[in-house]
C-alpha positions in Angstrom: 0.0 0.0 0.0 1.3 3.5 -1.0 1.5 5.9 2.0 1.1 9.6 1.2 2.7 12.5 3.0 -0.7 13.4 4.4 -1.1 9.8 5.9 2.3 10.2 7.6 1.3 13.6 9.1 -2.0 12.2 10.4 -0.2 9.2 12.1 2.3 11.6 13.7 -0.4 13.8 15.1 -2.1 10.8 16.7 1.1 9.5 18.2 2.0 13.0 19.7 -1.5 13.9 20.8 -1.8 14.7 24.6 -3.2 12.0 26.8 -6.3 14.1 27.7 -7.4 14.5 24.1 -8.9 11.0 23.7 -7.7 8.9 26.5 -9.5 5.9 28.0 -8.8 4.3 31.3 -9.4 0.7 32.4 -12.0 0.6 35.2 -12.6 -3.0 36.4 -13.1 -4.9 33.1 -14.3 -2.0 30.9 -12.8 1.2 29.4 -14.1 4.6 30.2 -13.1 8.1 29.1 -10.5 9.8 31.3 -11.9 12.4 33.7 -11.6 16.1 32.7 -10.7 15.2 29.1 -10.0 18.1 26.7 -13.1 19.0 24.8 -13.3 18.6 21.0 -13.0 22.4 20.5 -9.6 22.4 22.3 -10.9 24.0 25.5 -9.3 22.4 28.6 -11.9 20.5 30.7 -10.0 21.1 34.0 -7.6 23.5 35.5 -4.0 22.5 36.5 -5.2 21.6 40.1 -7.1 18.7 38.6 -3.9 17.0 37.4 -3.5 15.3 40.7 -7.0 14.0 40.5 -6.4 12.6 37.0 -3.2 10.9 38.2 -4.9 9.4 41.2 -7.8 8.1 39.0 -5.2 6.5 36.6 -3.5 4.8 39.5 -6.7 3.6 41.0 -7.9 2.2 37.7 -4.6 0.4 37.1 -4.9 -1.0 40.6 -8.4 -2.2 40.0 -7.3 -3.9 36.7 -4.3 -5.6 38.5 -6.7 -7.0 41.1 -9.0 -8.2 38.4 -6.2 -10.0 36.6 -4.4 -11.4 39.7 -7.4 -12.5 41.8 -10.3 -13.8 39.7 -13.7 -13.9 41.3 -14.6 -17.1 43.1 -16.6 -19.8 41.2 -20.3 -19.8 42.0 -22.6 -22.8 42.3 -26.2 -23.3 41.3 -27.4 -21.6 44.4 -25.2 -18.5 43.8 -22.9 -19.4 46.8 -19.2 -18.9 45.8 -16.5 -21.3 46.5 -13.7 -19.4 48.3 -10.4 -20.9 47.5 -7.0 -19.2 48.3 -5.2 -22.3 49.6 -3.5 -24.7 47.3 -5.6 -27.6 48.5 -8.9 -25.9 47.5 -7.5 -24.5 44.3 -6.4 -27.9 43.2 -10.0 -29.2 43.8 -11.5 -26.4 41.8 -9.2 -27.1 38.9 -10.2 -30.8 38.9 -13.9 -29.9 39.2 -13.6 -28.2 35.7 -12.7 -31.6 34.2 -15.0 -33.7 36.4 -18.1 -31.6 35.8 -18.1 -32.3 32.1 -18.4 -36.1 32.6 -21.2 -38.3 34.0 -19.0 -39.9 36.6 -20.2 -40.5 40.1 -18.4 -38.3 42.6 -17.6 -39.0 46.3 -17.0 -36.0 48.6 -15.5 -36.7 52.0 -14.7 -34.3 54.8 -15.6 -33.2 58.3 -18.9 -31.5 59.0 -19.0 -27.9 57.8 -16.1 -28.1 55.3 -18.4 -27.2 52.3 -19.2 -30.6 50.7 -22.6 -29.5 49.5 -21.2 -26.2 48.1 -18.7 -28.3 46.0 -21.5 -30.6 44.9 -23.6 -27.7 43.7 -20.6 -26.2 41.9 -20.0 -29.5 40.1 -23.6 -29.5 39.0 -23.7 -25.8 37.9 -20.5 -26.4 35.9 -21.8 -29.4 34.1 -24.0 -29.9 31.0 -26.8 -30.7 33.4 -26.8 -27.2 34.9 -30.2 -26.4 33.6 -31.7 -29.6 34.9 -32.7 -30.3 38.6 -30.3 -30.5 41.5 -32.0 -32.6 44.1 -30.6 -33.5 47.5 -31.6 -35.9 50.3 -30.0 -36.2 53.7 -29.7 -39.9 54.4 -28.9 -39.3 58.1 -32.1 -37.3 58.8 -34.6 -40.0 57.8 -35.4 -43.5 59.0 -34.8 -46.5 56.8 -38.4 -46.7 55.6 -38.6 -43.0 54.9 -35.3 -42.8 53.0 -36.4 -45.6 50.6 -39.7 -43.8 49.9 -37.8 -40.5 49.5 -35.3 -41.9 47.0 -37.5 -44.2 44.9 -41.1 -43.0 45.6 -44.0 -45.3 46.4 -47.3 -46.5 44.9 -50.7 -45.9 46.4 -51.3 -48.4 49.2 -47.7 -49.5 49.4 -47.8 -49.1 53.2 -50.0 -47.7 55.9 -50.6 -44.0 55.2 -49.7 -44.2 51.5 -53.0 -42.7 50.3 -51.6 -41.8 46.9 -48.6 -42.5 44.7 -45.5 -40.3 45.2 -42.6 -39.5 42.9 -39.1 -40.1 44.5 -36.0 -38.1 44.4 -34.5 -40.1 41.6 -37.4 -39.3 39.3 -37.3 -35.7 40.3 -33.6 -35.5 39.5 -34.1 -37.1 36.0 -31.6 -35.5 33.6 -29.9 -33.6 36.5 -27.9 -34.4 39.7 -28.9 -36.2 42.9 -26.9 -35.4 46.0 -26.9 -38.2 48.6 -25.8 -36.4 51.8 -24.1 -38.5 54.5 -24.4 -41.7 52.6 -22.5 -43.5 55.3 -25.7 -43.5 57.3 -27.6 -45.5 54.7 -28.9 -48.9 55.9 -27.4 -52.0 54.2 -30.7 -52.9 52.5 -30.9 -49.6 50.8 -27.2 -49.7 49.8 -28.0 -52.8 47.8 -30.9 -51.1 46.0 -28.8 -48.0 45.4 -26.1 -50.1 43.8 -28.6 -51.6 41.3 -29.8 -48.1 40.3 -26.2 -46.9 39.8 -25.3 -49.9 37.6 -28.6 -50.4 35.7 -30.1 -46.9 35.9 -33.5 -48.3 36.7 -35.6 -49.1 39.9 -39.1 -49.7 41.2 -41.1 -47.6 43.5 -41.9 -49.0 46.9 -44.8 -51.3 46.4 -44.5 -51.1 42.6 -43.6 -53.7 40.0 -42.9 -51.5 37.0 -39.2 -50.7 36.3 -38.5 -47.0 35.8 -35.4 -45.8 33.9 -33.7 -42.6 34.9 -30.7 -40.5 33.8 -29.2 -39.1 37.0 -25.7 -38.2 38.1 -25.1 -39.1 41.7 -22.8 -37.2 44.0 -22.4 -38.7 47.5 -21.0 -37.1 50.6 -19.8 -38.5 53.9 -18.2 -37.1 57.1 -16.6 -40.5 57.7 -13.9 -42.3 55.8 -15.9 -44.9 53.7 -12.8 -47.1 53.4 -12.8 -47.6 57.1 -16.6 -48.1 57.1 -16.0 -50.8 54.5 -13.2 -52.4 56.6 -15.5 -52.7 59.6 -18.4 -54.1 57.6 -20.7 -51.0 57.9 -20.7 -50.2 54.2 -20.9 -52.3 51.2 -17.6 -52.8 49.4 -19.1 -53.0 45.9 -21.1 -49.8 46.5 -18.0 -48.0 47.7 -16.1 -49.0 44.5 -19.1 -47.8 42.4 -19.2 -44.5 44.2 -15.4 -44.0 44.3 -15.0 -43.1 40.6 -13.9 -39.5 41.4 -13.1 -38.8 45.0 -12.4 -35.5 46.7 -11.4 -35.1 50.3 -12.1 -31.6 51.6 -9.5 -30.4 54.1 -10.7 -29.0 57.4 -10.4 -25.2 57.9 -7.6 -25.6 60.4 -5.5 -27.2 57.6 -6.1 -24.3 55.2 -5.9 -21.2 57.3 -4.9 -19.0 54.4 -8.6 -19.3 53.3 -9.8 -17.6 56.5 -9.3 -14.0 55.6 -11.0 -14.4 52.2 -13.9 -16.2 53.9 -14.2 -13.5 56.5 -14.4 -10.8 53.7 -17.0 -12.8 51.8 -19.2 -13.4 54.8 -19.1 -9.8 56.0 -20.2 -8.7 52.5 -22.9 -11.3 52.6 -24.2 -10.0 55.9 -24.2 -6.4 54.7 -26.4 -7.5 51.7 -28.7 -9.8 53.6 -29.1 -8.0 57.0 -28.0 -4.5 56.3 -25.2 -4.5 58.9 -22.5 -1.8 58.6 -19.5 -4.0 59.4 -16.9 -4.0 56.6 -13.7 -5.3 58.1 -12.1 -7.1 61.0 -9.3 -5.6 63.1 -5.8 -7.1 62.9 -6.1 -8.4 66.5 -9.5 -10.0 65.7 -8.1 -11.6 62.5 -5.2 -13.0 64.4 -7.6 -14.7 66.8 -9.7 -16.1 63.9 -6.7 -17.5 62.0 -5.2 -19.1 65.2 -8.4 -20.9 66.2 -8.9 -24.6 65.4 -12.5 -24.4 64.1 -13.8 -27.9 64.9 -17.0 -26.8 63.2 -15.1 -25.6 60.1 -16.5 -23.0 57.7 -20.0 -23.3 59.1 -18.8 -22.4 62.6 -16.7 -19.5 61.2 -19.8 -18.1 59.4 -21.9 -18.3 62.6 -19.2 -16.6 64.7 -18.9 -13.7 62.2 -22.7 -13.4 62.1 -22.8 -13.0 65.9 -19.9 -10.5 65.8 -21.4 -8.4 63.1 -24.6 -8.0 65.1 -22.7 -7.0 68.3 -20.3 -4.6 66.5 -21.5 -0.9 66.6 -19.2 0.4 63.9 -17.6 -0.8 60.7 -15.0 -3.0 62.3 -15.1 -6.2 64.4 -12.9 -6.1 67.4 -11.8 -9.0 69.7 -14.5 -8.0 72.2 -17.2 -8.8 69.7 -15.9 -12.4 69.3 -16.9 -15.4 71.6 -14.0 -17.1 73.5 -11.8 -18.6 70.8 -8.7 -19.7 72.6 -6.6 -22.0 70.3 -5.8 -24.4 73.1 -9.4 -24.4 74.4 -10.7 -25.0 70.9 -8.5 -28.1 70.6 -9.5 -29.3 74.1 -13.2 -29.0 73.3 -12.8 -31.7 70.7 -11.7 -34.2 73.4 -14.0 -33.1 76.3 -15.6 -36.2 77.9 -13.3 -38.7 76.1 -11.0 -41.2 77.7 -7.3 -41.3 76.8 -7.8 -44.3 74.6 -10.6 -42.5 72.7 -8.4 -39.5 72.3 -5.6 -41.6 70.9 -7.9 -43.3 68.5 -9.4 -39.9 67.4 -5.9 -38.4 66.7 -4.7 -41.5 64.8 -7.8 -41.7 62.6 -7.9 -37.9 62.1 -4.3 -37.9 61.0 -4.9 -40.8 58.5 -7.9 -38.9 57.1 -6.0 -35.7 56.6 -3.3 -37.7 54.8 -5.8 -39.7 52.7 -5.0 -43.0 54.4 -1.2 -42.8 53.9 -0.1 -44.9 56.8 3.7 -44.2 56.3 3.2 -40.5 56.4 0.8 -40.8 59.3 3.3 -42.8 61.3 5.9 -40.1 60.7 3.6 -37.3 61.8 2.5 -39.2 64.9 6.1 -40.0 65.8 5.6 -43.8 65.9 6.8 -46.7 63.7 4.7 -48.0 60.9 4.4 -51.3 62.8 3.0 -49.6 65.9 0.4 -47.8 63.7 -0.6 -51.0 62.0 -1.0 -52.8 65.4 -3.3 -49.9 66.5 -5.4 -50.2 63.4 -5.7 -54.0 63.7 -6.9 -53.5 67.3 -9.5 -50.9 66.3 -10.7 -53.2 63.5 -11.0 -56.2 65.8 -13.1 -54.1 68.2 -15.2 -52.4 65.5 -13.9 -49.1 66.6 -12.6 -47.7 63.3 -15.2 -44.9 63.2 -13.9 -41.9 65.2 -16.2 -40.6 68.0 
């Protein structure tokens, strides 16, 4: 292409034009005109004393853009609740969820109560091709054996006393979507066998029915116990465990990922401002030190409840130590063992360590300061006494 002298002069005028003539600044993830820009007729839009304001605006915009690029917003699940992940353990899980969500594989989520298993389950669903289909959950620990069977598979009219009409079960309700079986370790052996058949053949009969019903459901199961130990002591079917254990995530307790605490604190305070209209915006340094040092036996759920109480008691925009309940680190640890014998405490520590290390007995023995043989003897003793489930 032939470039004329006029073209060259126009390009030079663009390159040498002052910033205020047609500048745009990054604000968040968009571009906006710079404040006090020079008007098209050449009249300055601001006096020299506005230069400092322009500089500050540029710096703030660059800072906002840097935050946007360095710290992406947390992933959100189907219920709109974000998954806060600053620790490597949780970020690794989030990265794997992106791959797992696209498949139909059954997922097993293990972790202590309050670690966010349901949040992860909803995130898997909302990130999957089934996101527009139902997400249905059932708490296996909250219902009796007869009620759980009816809840899962439905029942026909007259199937049992009080069954005045037919009822659709959770599997049918979740057709095309995801079914969350919460605390599956509490499911009775009879139901475990029926569930295994559904997972393998994708069909079942309602209680009192004879017609087989086919469903397309992805199952996500959660447990606050280690299912491998439940299998070893005969409390959970081995074949069902293998069927559920296609993809397995173990969520670390909050005390093992303390770097997530400040981010969780900020998220919950923002949530409280939106939901309840509180004015609290931050936590003092002293209060944050207390929060990060505590053991949190109730994990994220306990942290949220503690902050909710503190935000109600705080009169200003900042939570101080006086607004927090007693959260002594040593006392928090001792509360776990209150009312337990020394043998029970020892068993609790051994099993908790094994769970945190995903069953790695060699690593657990090193952390506990015992030989691998000593740890194996302890485990054999617990197995013989049917004591593998921690109190």
